[in-house]
DRENPADO-914336 format. One record per atom (N, C-alpha, C, O): x, y, z. Coordinates in steps of 0.001 Angstrom, whole numbers, plus 500000, padded with zeros to 6 digits. Layout:
% residues N
XYZ ...
% end
This chain:
% residues 208
078106294917891220 078945295005890022 078075295094888778 077080294378888658 078446295969887857 077665296134886624 077895294931885700 079033294521885469 076800294375885178 076870293254884244 076837293812882832 075803294304882381 077956293739882137 078062294320880802 077628293340879724 077572292132879951 077321293875878548 076937293040877408 078080292117877009 077843290992876569 079318292583877158 080479291770876809 080601290563877739 080949289468877295 080315290761879027 080351289657879990 079304288604879631 079564287402879688 078115289082879261 077029288173878890 077388287417877615 077175286208877522 077935288136876632 078300287514875355 079353286423875557 079247285338874984 080356286713876365 081432285752876595 080915284501877301 081287283383876945 080056284694878305 079493283543879016 078620282712878091 078609281484878176 077897283372877219 077037282658876266 077877281808875319 077515280669875023 078992282349874844 079867281607873944 080482280393874648 080680279343874035 080778280548875928 081414279470876687 080445278352877061 080841277191877162 079187278700877263 078220277721877780 077134277312876796 076566276228876922 076836278168875810 075749277881874883 074376278211875438 073367277975874773 074322278754876647 073040279128877255 072510280414876606 073255281134875942 071215280693876807 070602281884876237 071114283160876891 071681283132877984 070904284285876199 071396285574876676 070807285921878041 071527286336878949 069489285749878178 068843286098879434 069288285171880571 069457285607881710 069477283881880242 069961282935881249 071352283319881728 071655283239882919 072204283743880779 073572284148881128 073565285408881989 074302285504882970 072739286360881617 072671287604882398 072174287312883810 072720287824884787 071137286489883909 070591286133885224 071629285426886084 071733285685887283 072406284523885459 073440283792886195 074542284733886676 075052284579887787 074907285700885846 075933286671886233 075458287565887370 076224287914888268 074179287930887315 073618288741888405 073659287943889705 074062288457890748 073234286666889629 073231285810890812 074649285598891349 074861285476892556 075612285556890423 077004285318890803 077759286607891102 078968286592891330 077018287745891100 077641289051891364 078804289345890421 079812289936890809 078629288907889148 079600289230888112 080764288279887974 081597288458887085 080850287265888830 081971286321888755 081684285253887693 080736284483887855 082473285182886613 082189284248885511 082209282779885930 081368281996885489 083174282401886787 083287281009887212 082052280575887993 081514279491887769 081607281434888912 080406281125889692 079182281093888787 078289280265888970 079142281991887816 078012282039886879 077935280755886068 076841280252885810 079093280214885660 079102278938884937 078556277815885813 077828276945885338 078913277841887094 078392276827888015 076880276953888169 076174275947888238 076383278195888224 074944278424888327 074228277843887113 073214277159887252 074757278117885930 074147277605884703 074227276085884654 073295275420884201 075350275539885124 075523274088885108 074477273406885977 073878272413885565 074255273932887176 073273273343888086 071860273437887508 071089272481887589 071526274581886930 070195274741886342 070039273832885128 068968273278884882 071123273691884377 071087272838883198 070883271387883546 070126270689882872 071543270918884587 071388269533885017 069966269255885479 069418268185885215 069370270221886168 067990270058886633 067038270002885447 066101269204885429 067285270857884453 066451270874883255 066610269583882462 065628269031881965 067854269100882342 068121267896881569 067466266669882199 067015265769881489 067413266633883518 066825265489884217 065370265276883818 064893264142883796 064669266349883504 063263266255883113 063108265604881740 062038265082881425 064167265628880912 064095265090879558 064641263673879467 064567263046878411 065190263162880568 065907261891880540 065036260710880118 065550259751879542 063732260755880391 062880259636880070 062345259646878659 061677258699878245 062623260692877913 062073260792876561 062842259904875590 064054259731875720 062129259343874616 062717258410873661 063684259122872723 063375260186872187 064860258523872532 065874259072871626 066227257999870609 067050257123870879 065596258071869426 065788257043868405 066502257553867161 066720256797866215 066870258841867159 067628259389866029 069071259561866477 069470258986867490 069850260329865755 071220260569866172 072225260283865086 071921260414863900 073436259887865487 074491259644864511 075557258718865097 075667258545866311 076331258133864190 077518257372864585 078723258265864328 078981258674863196 079457258562865401 080628259410865286 081896258581865219 081932257447865697 082936259148864624 084216258453864508 085352259359864970 085261260585864916 086404258725865418 087616259475865751 088821258571865498 088890257454866010 089766259068864702 091018258359864457 092131259202865048 092351260335864620 092833258654866032 093911259393866690 095078259580865724 095360258695864917 095763260733865800 096931260947864943 097900259770865015 098261259304866096 098312259302863834 099150258118863765 098365256883863376 098934255841863049 097042257019863417 096134255944862983 096346254630863736 096177253553863166 096718254719865027 096884253519865843 095661253242866713 095462252118867173 094839254277866937 093639254140867760 092452254737867010 092543255834866459 091346254008866995 090134254494866347 088912254188867197 088896253215867951 087892255023867070 086675254880867870 085439255047867000 085397255896866110 084440254228867271 083087254407866741 082161254581867948 082257253825868915 081282255556867898 080337255746868995 078975256149868435 078887257019867568 077921255517868931 076561255893868547 075953256741869655 075859256317870807 075541257951869280 074894258858870223 073515259193869662 073386259637868521 072493258975870478 071114259176870032 070519260476870550 070833260928871650 069652261068869732 068847262219870124 067414261928869697 067110260815869268 066536262909869810 065124262649869539 064716262888868090 063796262237867597 065388263814867396 064956264196866049 066127264301865085 067271264509865490 065819264153863805 066816264313862746 067337265745862707 068492265983862353 066479266699863074 066880268112863087 068067268320864027 069041268983863670 067980267758865215 069074267896866182 070280267082865744 071416267501865966 070056265925865125 071164265093864658 072050265852863679 073243265569863565 071465266815862973 072221267615862005 072753268910862612 073430269691861943 072435269126863895 072846270342864586 074342270307864899 074860269279865335 075038271426864680 076486271476864895 076861271209866350 077867270551866617 076057271716867302 076345271483868720 076309269992869045 077174269481869756 075297269301868517 075174267862868765 076337267110868115 076934266231868736 076653267453866881 077733266768866174 079074266989866862 079899266077866926 079293268192867376 080536268465868100 080604267658869402 081676267206869806 079444267482870052 079397266657871258 079801265223870933 080592264617871656 079258264683869846 079576263311869454 081079263174869187 081701262188869583 081650264172868513 083098264150868242 083898264184869539 084902263486869680 083442265004870486 084136265094871777 084082263770872531 085068263355873140 082928263110872488 082788261825873185 083696260781872538 084362260014873233 083719260755871203 084579259807870493 086048260066870812 086813259129871041 086440261340870828 087818261699871142 088178261299872566 089282260820872827 087229261501873493 087459261118874887 087715259619874996 088641259200875692 086914258815874324 087058257360874383 088440256957873872 089081256073874440 088893257599872811 090212257288872267 091317257684873231 092313256974873368 091139258828873905 092196259372874762 092215258767876157 093157259013876910 091209257986876525 091068257509877897 092018256384878262 092064255988879426 092782255851877311 093730254783877604 094802255270878586 095215256425878478 095279254451879544 094984253015879638 093688252691880373 093292251527880440 093021253709880929 091774253461881655 090591253497880685 089646254262880878 090652252664879642 089598252669878635 088283252183879232 088260251242880025 087184252836878844 085874252448879358 085473251081878813 085735250755877655 084844250302879657 084306249013879255 082793249061879127 082200248246878421 082159250024879814 080706250152879825 080330251596879514 081128252512879711 079099251789879024 078599253151878829 078270253760880186 078748254845880516 077454253062880974 077030253592882273 077221252535883357 077416251356883063 077163252973884609 077355252026885714 076198251046885828 076343249997886455 075047251367885231 073907250441885249 074219249153884486 073579248125884706 075207249215883587 075542248051882774 076484247080883490 076679245954883033 077062247510884603 077969246636885349 077133245611886094 076276245975886900 077369244347885836 076547243299886439 076801243179887937 077853243572888442 075816242627888628 075949242410890072 077113241474890368 077795241616891383 077333240512889469 078425239558889664 079780240247889613 080661239966890425 079939241150888653 081201241881888521 081434242764889746 082540242822890285 080377243446890175 080499244320891335 080857243539892596 081710243960893379 080200242404892782 080458241590893976 081900241079893980 082558241047895020 082372240685892811 083751240205892701 084739241322893040 085713241102893760 084478242525892513 085359243663892787 085345244007894273 086393244269894862 084160244008894878 084056244346896300 084804243341897169 085431243716898159 084738242085896802 085443241063897570 086955241291897494 087670241125898482 087425241673896311 088856241961896146 089256243159897006 090285243135897680 088423244217896975 088733245426897739 088714245151899249 089543245669899997 087761244332899675 087681243984901095 088920243201901525 089486243442902590 089327242259900675 090498241445900991 091750242325901077 092609242117901934 091841243304900184 092986244209900205 092991245044901481 094038245267902089 091795245505901879 091692246316903094 092070245512904335 092766246008905221 091602244267904386 091923243395905519 093429243126905559 094050243157906621 094004242858904376 095438242575904297 096268243780904717 097386243635905212 095706244982904512 096409246208904889 096223246543906366 096736247547906859 095469245672907069 095286245865908504 094221246872908879 094240247402909990 093280247150907964 092222248112908256 091215247504909230 090951246303909170 090647248318910130 089654247814911084 088423247257910375 088039247738909308 087816246250910972 086656245593910352 085511246561910087 084781246411909107 085353247561910966 084209248469910800 084376249465909648 083426250171909306 085567249534909045 085747250456907916 085995249718906597 086065250340905537 086126248402906668 086409247614905462 085315247801904411 085608247975903228 084037247763904854 082911247916903923 082928249298903275 082682249424902076 083215250330904059 083261251695903516 084386251846902490 084233252509901464 085499251222902794 086622251264901854 086234250592900544 086537251096899462 085559249449900652 085131248719899459 084158249551898630 084256249572897403 083221250235899282 082257251083898575 082967252227897849 082614252581896724 083966252793898511 084738253860897884 085493253370896666 085595254077895663 086023252161896752 086746251581895622 085808251278894450 086204251371893289 084560250914894769 083575250666893712 083319251958892922 083190251928891698 083249253082893626 083075254370892944 084258254657892026 084093255185890927 085444254305892489 086637254477891653 086565253561890432 086991253933889338 086023252364890632 085861251421889516 084937252026888457 085241251992887264 083810252579888905 082884253222887979 083581254345887207 083440254442885988 084326255184887910 084988256337887293 086068255914886307 086454256682885426 086550254689886463 087585254185885564 086994253501884348 087440253744883227 086002252652884547 085542251779883482 084164252118882893 083747251488881921 083452253098883462 082139253491882935 082267254860882261 082597255850882913 082011254905880988 082221256108880190 081593257351880810 082256258381880932 080323257269881202 079619258450881689 080141258939883035 079895260084883414 080860258083883761 081401258457885070 082828258989884979 083362259492885968 083447258885883811 084841259302883673 084962260824883602 084103261473883005 086001261407884191 086263262840884014 086540263116882537 087346262425881914 085882264111881987 086025264441880570 087451264934880312 087952265792881039 088101264399879287 089522264692879071 089799266171878795 090881266667879109 088830266874878211 089034268301877925 088762269181879145 089238270314879216 088000268661880100 087652269413881300 087388268427882436 086238268057882674 088435268000883137 088288266976884181 087385267376885344 087068266541886191 086965268644885399 086058269066886466 084650268522886256 083841268521887184 084352268060885049 083038267483884773 083219266073884223 084237265772883600 082237265214884453 082263263875883873 081668263922882467 081044264909882077 081869262855881725 081264262762880395 079741262830880513 079071263446879684 079207262191881552 077755262236881777 077259263643882024 076212264032881504 078000264420882816 077608265812883081 077710266652881818 076872267521881575 078733266394881017 078877267098879736 077640266893878874 077127267838878276 077163265654878814 075978265340878012 074738265986878603 073893266491877864 074615265979879927 073461266607880580 073427268105880284 072357268669880051 074573268739880294 074628270170879998 074213270438878561 073543271433878283 074607269555877644 074233269733876244 072730269498876049 072102270149875214 072157268572876817 070705268359876767 069981269652877123 068991270016876487 070482270342878142 069849271585878588 069900272654877505 068994273482877406 070952272640876693 071099273635875621 070269273249874405 069573274089873834 070339271973874005 069683271509872783 068185271276872974 067407271346872023 067792270996874230 066374270789874579 065826269451874091 064619269309873892 066705268472873898 066275267114873580 067073266134874433 068180266439874878 066498264954874653 067240263921875355 068379263425874472 068216263299873258 069524263146875073 070701262647874361 071225261437875126 071389261482876346 071486260355874394 071907259101875027 073089258516874259 073032258369873038 074159258184874977 075230257397874370 074780255950874400 074596255378875475 074603255356873238 074059253994873204 075149252924873258 075045251965874021 076191253091872448 077234252072872411 078495252648871777 078455253692871125 079603251961871974 080850252404871374 081780251220871172 081607250159871772 082758251426870325 083820250434870123 085133251185869979 085217252171869247 086146250720870673 087471251341870633 088466250314870114 088534249198870630 089230250679869107 090178249762868493 091591250330868609 091816251520868387 092516249480868952 093927249863868984 094726248812868229 094570247614868463 095578249267867327 096383248350866528 097197247438867442 097900247899868342 097086246126867188 097863245164867968 097132244540869128 097586243535869674 095986245124869526 095223244533870621 094547243256870157 094133243150869002 094435242290871051 093751241044870715 092263241256870525 091647240678869629 091684242104871392 090255242431871290 090096243921871461 090954244576872052 088992244472870942 088697245889871113 087767246067872306 086919245216872574 087929247176873019 087016247485874115 085681247897873523 085622248846872741 084611247205873878 083298247513873334 082282247644874431 082464247108875524 081198248364874144 080108248497875115 078836248814874375 078865249432873311 077704248389874938 076406248710874366 075368248659875452 075614248151876546 074182249200875137 073081249167876107 072599247732876262 071674247470877032 
% end
């Protein structure tokens, strides 16, 4: 299939990847845009992984107030340089993350990443899941597997980076950030957030 300039342009607008990267992905995908996006996503994640250890001490605090002013979010997202902090792509990412946190109710995130969930919390959750499995009459040899599966569900519910992104549930918030790292070429880290809802006794908060 012939790869046209229009196909390359459209893929570039959708992904933010370079022209040559988009053309190469389309060639590999034999012209299929969906497959080409997957190709770019996989390459982007691999590229982003190499930047994960780099220090990110700049960035910005983003805000989001939901229509009606009943829910508000503050989120700190770090990058490596002031130049990127002023970049429109980075700022739009921060806005998207803040909007996601606001929209995630009732499954509001309690932690940024699963690394922040303490061993005590995990053990307590696993014991509950095991007890539920036993009560449901599940065989002893599958109770542990069921509990492990439920722990993954716990992460996807309460850990921001593990949650399906509200604008595109096919990717997690963590994957969204990894893809943006590949485009911006700097490490990006969600450091902390606070979510407020009118009438709540406490706000959902998280930090590193």
